[in-house]
Every structure is written in C-alpha cells, then in structure tokens.
C-alpha positions in Angstrom: 43.4 12.4 -9.5 40.1 10.7 -10.5 40.0 7.1 -11.4 39.7 6.2 -15.1 36.2 5.0 -15.9 37.3 1.4 -16.7 39.0 1.1 -13.3 36.0 2.6 -11.5 33.7 0.2 -13.2 35.9 -2.8 -12.4 36.2 -1.9 -8.7 32.5 -1.3 -8.3 31.6 -4.5 -10.1 34.0 -6.5 -7.8 32.5 -4.8 -4.7 29.0 -5.7 -5.8 30.0 -9.3 -6.5 31.7 -9.7 -3.2 28.8 -8.1 -1.3 26.4 -10.5 -3.1 28.6 -13.3 -1.9 28.5 -12.1 1.7 24.7 -11.8 1.5 24.4 -15.4 0.2 26.7 -16.8 2.8 24.9 -15.1 5.7 21.6 -16.4 4.3 23.1 -19.9 4.5 24.3 -19.3 8.0 20.9 -18.0 9.1 19.4 -21.3 8.2 21.7 -23.2 10.6 21.1 -23.8 14.3 22.9 -21.0 16.0 22.9 -19.5 19.4 20.9 -16.3 19.8 24.1 -14.2 20.0 25.4 -15.9 16.8 22.0 -15.3 15.0 22.2 -11.6 16.0 25.7 -11.3 14.6 24.6 -13.0 11.3 21.6 -10.6 11.1 23.9 -7.6 11.7 26.3 -8.8 8.9 23.4 -9.3 6.5 21.9 -5.8 7.3 25.3 -4.2 6.8 25.9 -6.0 3.5 22.4 -5.0 2.3 23.2 -1.4 3.2 26.5 -1.4 1.3 24.7 -2.8 -1.7 22.0 -0.1 -1.6 24.5 2.7 -1.2 26.6 1.4 -4.1 23.6 0.8 -6.4 22.3 4.4 -5.7 25.8 5.9 -6.3 26.1 4.0 -9.6 22.7 5.0 -10.7 23.5 8.7 -10.0 26.8 8.4 -11.9 24.9 6.9 -14.8 22.5 9.8 -14.8 25.4 12.2 -15.0 27.0 10.4 -18.0 24.3 8.6 -20.0 21.0 9.4 -18.4 18.9 7.1 -16.2 18.2 3.7 -17.6 14.5 2.9 -17.6 12.9 -0.5 -18.3 9.2 -0.2 -19.2 7.0 -3.0 -17.9 3.5 -3.4 -16.5 3.3 -2.2 -12.9 0.3 -3.0 -10.8 0.0 0.0 -8.5 -1.6 -1.7 -5.5 1.1 -4.3 -5.5 3.7 -1.5 -5.6 2.4 0.0 -2.4 2.2 -3.4 -0.8 5.9 -3.8 -1.5 6.7 -0.4 -0.1 4.8 -1.2 3.1 6.5 -4.6 3.5 10.0 -3.2 2.8 9.7 -0.3 5.3 7.6 -1.9 8.1 10.5 -3.3 10.1 12.8 -0.2 9.7 10.0 2.1 10.8 9.2 0.0 13.8 12.9 0.0 14.8 12.9 3.8 14.6 9.9 4.0 16.8 7.8 5.4 13.9 4.3 4.4 12.8 4.3 3.9 9.0 0.9 4.4 7.3 0.8 3.2 3.6 -2.3 3.6 1.5 -3.5 3.2 -2.1 -6.5 5.0 -3.6 -7.7 3.7 -7.0 -8.8 0.7 -9.0 -7.3 -2.3 -7.3 -6.3 -3.8 -10.7 -4.9 -0.5 -12.2 -1.6 -1.0 -13.9 0.7 1.4 -15.7 3.6 1.1 -18.2 6.6 2.3 -16.3 9.8 1.1 -14.5 8.8 -0.9 -11.4 12.1 -0.6 -9.7 12.4 3.1 -10.3 8.9 3.8 -8.9 9.9 1.9 -5.8 13.1 3.9 -5.5 11.1 7.2 -5.5 9.1 6.1 -2.4 12.2 4.5 -0.8 14.2 7.8 -1.2 11.6 10.0 0.4 10.4 7.5 3.0 14.0 6.9 4.1 14.4 10.6 4.8 11.1 10.8 6.6 11.7 7.8 8.8 15.2 9.0 9.6 13.9 12.4 10.6 10.6 11.5 12.4 12.1 10.0 15.5 8.6 9.4 16.7 5.0 9.8 15.5 4.0 8.7 12.0 5.2 8.8 8.4 2.5 8.6 5.8 3.0 7.3 2.2 0.2 7.2 -0.3 -0.5 6.7 -4.0 -3.6 7.8 -5.8 -4.5 6.7 -9.4 -7.1 8.3 -11.6 -8.0 8.4 -15.2 -6.3 11.1 -17.3 -7.4 10.9 -20.9 -6.2 7.5 -22.4 -3.8 7.0 -19.5 -3.5 7.3 -15.7 -2.3 10.1 -13.5 -0.6 8.9 -10.4 0.1 11.1 -7.4 2.4 10.0 -4.6 2.7 11.6 -1.2 5.2 11.1 1.6 4.4 13.1 4.7 7.4 13.7 6.8 10.1 14.1 4.1 11.7 17.5 3.8 11.3 20.1 1.0 12.6 18.4 -2.2 12.4 21.5 -4.4 15.9 23.0 -3.8 17.9 24.3 -6.7 20.9 22.6 -8.4 23.4 25.1 -6.9 22.3 23.9 -3.5 23.2 20.3 -4.3 26.4 19.9 -2.4 25.2 21.6 0.7 21.9 19.6 0.7 23.7 16.3 0.3 26.2 17.1 3.1 23.3 18.2 5.4 21.2 15.1 4.7 24.2 12.7 4.9 25.3 14.2 8.2 21.8 13.8 9.8 20.6 10.5 8.3 23.6 8.9 6.5 24.9 8.7 3.0 22.3 6.0 1.9 19.5 8.4 2.7 21.2 11.3 1.0 21.8 9.3 -2.2 18.2 7.9 -2.1 16.7 11.4 -2.0 18.9 12.6 -4.9 17.9 9.5 -6.9 14.2 9.9 -6.1 14.3 13.4 -7.4 16.0 12.4 -10.6 13.7 9.5 -11.3 10.6 11.7 -11.0 12.1 14.2 -13.5 13.2 11.4 -15.9 9.7 9.9 -15.8 8.2 13.2 -16.8 6.8 13.9 -13.3 6.3 17.0 -11.3 7.8 17.4 -7.8 6.3 19.8 -5.2 6.2 20.4 -1.5 3.5 21.2 1.0 4.0 22.6 4.5 2.0 20.6 7.0 -0.2 22.3 9.6 2.0 22.6 12.7 5.3 21.5 11.4 7.0 19.4 8.7 6.5 18.9 5.0 4.7 16.6 2.6 6.5 15.7 -0.6 4.2 15.3 -3.6 5.1 13.8 -7.0 2.7 13.4 -9.9 3.1 11.9 -13.4 0.9 10.8 -16.3 1.6 7.3 -17.5 0.1 4.9 -20.1 -2.3 2.3 -19.0 -1.2 -1.4 -19.0 -2.8 -4.7 -18.6 -2.4 -6.0 -15.1 1.2 -7.2 -14.4 1.4 -11.0 -15.0 1.8 -13.3 -12.0 5.1 -15.1 -11.8 5.1 -18.4 -13.6 6.3 -21.4 -11.6 6.8 -24.7 -13.2 6.1 -27.9 -11.4 7.4 -31.2 -12.6 8.3 -34.7 -11.4 12.0 -33.9 -10.5 14.4 -31.1 -9.9 17.0 -30.0 -12.4 20.6 -31.0 -11.8 23.0 -28.0 -12.4 26.8 -27.8 -12.7 28.1 -24.5 -11.3 31.5 -23.5 -12.8 33.5 -20.7 -11.2 37.1 -20.3 -10.0 35.9 -18.2 -7.0 34.6 -20.3 -4.1 32.3 -17.5 -2.9 30.8 -17.2 -6.3 30.2 -20.9 -6.5 28.4 -20.8 -3.1 26.2 -17.9 -4.3 25.2 -19.6 -7.5 24.5 -22.9 -5.6 22.4 -21.1 -3.0 20.3 -19.4 -5.7 19.8 -22.7 -7.5 18.7 -24.3 -4.3 16.1 -21.6 -3.9 14.4 -23.1 -6.9 14.8 -26.7 -5.7 17.7 -27.5 -8.1 20.5 -29.9 -7.1 24.0 -28.8 -7.8 27.6 -29.9 -8.3 30.6 -27.5 -8.7 33.7 -27.2 -10.8 36.5 -24.7 -10.2 37.8 -24.3 -13.8 36.9 -24.9 -17.4 38.9 -28.2 -17.7 37.1 -29.6 -14.7 33.8 -28.6 -16.2 34.5 -30.4 -19.4 35.4 -33.6 -17.6 32.3 -33.4 -15.5 30.1 -32.7 -18.5 31.3 -35.9 -20.2 29.2 -37.9 -17.8 26.0 -36.4 -19.3 24.3 -36.1 -15.9 23.5 -32.4 -15.9 20.4 -30.6 -17.1 22.2 -27.2 -17.1 25.7 -25.7 -16.8 26.2 -22.2 -15.3 29.6 -21.2 -16.7 31.9 -18.4 -15.4 33.8 -16.7 -18.3 37.1 -15.5 -16.9 38.9 -18.5 -15.3 42.6 -19.4 -15.2 43.7 -22.2 -17.4 40.7 -23.0 -19.6 38.2 -20.1 -19.7 34.4 -20.4 -19.9 34.2 -19.8 -23.7 36.8 -22.4 -24.5 35.1 -24.8 -22.1 31.7 -24.2 -23.8 33.2 -25.0 -27.2 34.8 -28.2 -25.8 31.5 -29.3 -24.3 29.6 -28.6 -27.5 32.1 -30.9 -29.3 31.2 -33.8 -27.0 29.2 -36.6 -28.6 25.6 -37.4 -27.7 23.4 -35.7 -25.1 26.5 -34.5 -23.1 27.2 -32.0 -25.9 23.7 -30.7 -26.0 23.3 -29.6 -22.4 22.2 -25.9 -22.0 25.1 -23.6 -21.0 24.5 -20.2 -19.4 27.3 -17.7 -19.0 27.8 -16.1 -15.6 29.8 -12.9 -16.0 30.1 -9.2 -15.1 30.8 -8.5 -18.8 27.3 -8.9 -20.3 27.1 -6.0 -22.8 25.6 -6.9 -26.2 29.0 -7.5 -27.9 30.2 -9.8 -25.2 26.9 -11.7 -25.0 27.0 -12.2 -28.8 30.4 -13.8 -28.4 29.2 -16.2 -25.7 26.2 -17.2 -27.8 28.5 -17.8 -30.8 30.6 -20.2 -28.6 27.5 -22.3 -28.1 26.0 -20.9 -24.9 22.3 -20.5 -24.5 22.0 -17.4 -22.3 23.8 -14.9 -20.0 23.3 -14.0 -16.4 25.0 -10.9 -15.2 27.0 -10.9 -12.0 26.1 -10.2 -9.2 23.2 -12.5 -9.8 19.7 -11.7 -8.9 17.2 -14.5 -8.1 14.6 -13.4 -10.6 17.2 -13.2 -13.5 18.5 -16.6 -12.7 15.0 -18.0 -12.5 14.1 -16.6 -15.9 17.2 -18.1 -17.5 16.7 -21.4 -15.8 13.1 -21.6 -17.0 14.1 -20.7 -20.6 17.0 -23.1 -20.7 15.1 -26.0 -19.2 11.8 -25.4 -21.0 12.4 -28.3 -23.4 12.8 -30.8 -20.6 9.1 -31.3 -20.2 8.3 -33.5 -17.2 11.9 -34.7 -16.9 13.1 -31.7 -15.0 12.4 -28.0 -14.5 12.6 -25.2 -12.1 10.2 -25.5 -9.2 
C-alpha cells in the first residue's frame, strides 16, 4: 500500500528538517578544537548528512516532475560563474576518486542567460557524478560553450565520461537499477533529474562515442540573454542585529542560531510562544524568527500578542519559520502581523534575504553583515 501524499510530504519534510539540523550541528562541532580522529568522524557525519539531503532532494524533484512538472525559477545566470561553481563543487570528489576533472568555459566572460541557476547546475552534477563514479582513473571533462543565436544565446554542455543518456522510457527501471547498483542511488537519481531538466528547459540531449572507449554526453538549448547576474549585496553597519529565535525544537533553534551567526547577528532563544512574548516585552530585539507550530501558544498567537505590546516592542519585525509556506499559509502569517516567511529547512541565502528586508529600516543602528 502506498503512502497518502500528505503523509509522504510530512515525512519527507521532517527528514529534510532533521538532516539540516545535523548539518548545522556538525558545522558547529567542526569549529571546535577536536582530535584528528574526532574531526574525521565529524567530517564523515557531515558528508553522510549532505548525501542524504541530495538523495532526498533529487527524489522529491523527480516526484514533482511526475505529478506537477518541474518547478523552474527564471533568474539571470552568469555562465562563467556557473562553471566555476561546478569545478569547485566536484574538485574534491574527483580527487578522492583518483580522477582528474577538467572544467572549461568558452564564450563571453560576462555572458548571462535567463534560466534556472540551480537546475543548470543539477544537469552538470548528474552527468559528472556518473562520469566520476565510472572513470576510476584518467580524466573527466566538463565544458560549456556559449554563442549568439538570434536574439538569445545557444549553450552547449559536454561531459566526457558519462554514459549514453538517450535510452528510452521503457528502459527506465532497468537503467536506474543498473546505475544505482554500480554508482549508488544518488548518482542514478542525479542522471534521471539531469535528463528531465534538459527536456523541461527545451534542450536537446545527444551522445557521442569517444575514440577508443566511452561516451560524451551533449546537451544544447537556446536561452534568452540577460544582464549579468547581480553581485550579492552585503550591508555593513556599526553594530550587528540582535535576533530572538523561537522554536520548541532544540535542534531547530541551534540551526537558526548558527545561520544567524553566519551573518554576524547575536541571538537569544525561546522555546514557546509565551516565552517569546515575555522576552519581546523588553524591546531589545531587532528581529524575531518565529516557529509556527508550538505547544501551548503557537507562533501566530504569539505574533498577535507581540503586535499588541505598546511602544517599539510591538513593532519589532517578525518572520515566520515554517515547513508550511504555501501562499494561503503565508497570507495568514502576514495577516497576523508577521513581516515575512522562511521555509524550513532553512537555506542561508533565503534567511539572508529576509534578514536584509526586515532590517532595512534600521539604518546604521543594525543590519546584516
């Protein structure tokens, strides 16, 4: 019997949240003075947690493809930076596998397209993962070429060392079993996702047999030109923001605090809504990160209570932290007096964006550094 969708969604959301907690805690441990053996154990835990997150994310993406189609977020993507990221991401893994990774970009250094940055990365990740897993020795080559095509740009990616990606749909189960048996489930899911992304971006996927042995996977697509992707904005001010993190789960509190510390914010914590309201009365916080589902007083009730406080204490920005961040839920949080929403498990870039928006009115008094 298959799980109902709402149970599946809840289970996977909880797994992602807990794995994000493990990743944050191991990051904190890695900053401590540990013996070499302890450091190796922490690194192993961190790598395992990252692998679980990647497998789960790929599986959820593929499930979404089957039900609603792949979600794409168009944004300016600087192609040279994309390939730099690919190289940085795979350098260590290739070295550990005894493989030389050669990454190149051919085109205007400032060329940018309108596409989904994450999805384009996942295309290279899927095929490079298979190539590195199968190379054992020698070299894996990944390249991207960009050239003008009418009003837009045609990009052509190549990964030398990946296997023939042009198999038919009826071969799906056999191919997934084969790749998973040789290279692991993460690689198998990555290849499936890479194929689907190329199709959904309107691309063409082909295969070339290399002289001697092996294959080169090629994908090409025509994309609209974009202005160069903007550089991240970092605010610098005279002091850091002071943040109240509210969550009934101790791991979640530590994750949120660790992320805030990445941006030089100082933190205090509360474990329920009532404690949050009492802490807010002192008026010493620049921002409150509020969990929604908590025993006793929930986050929505606590937000309303804080908004009813007199003076500056009632005006503090409040941002919801929740796994339930669809538009209807978000509208309810905003109606309760909150200023924004960050979906769990939290990503640093999402938290940074919300922090900057919530604290933008603080001028030189406080901001995200």
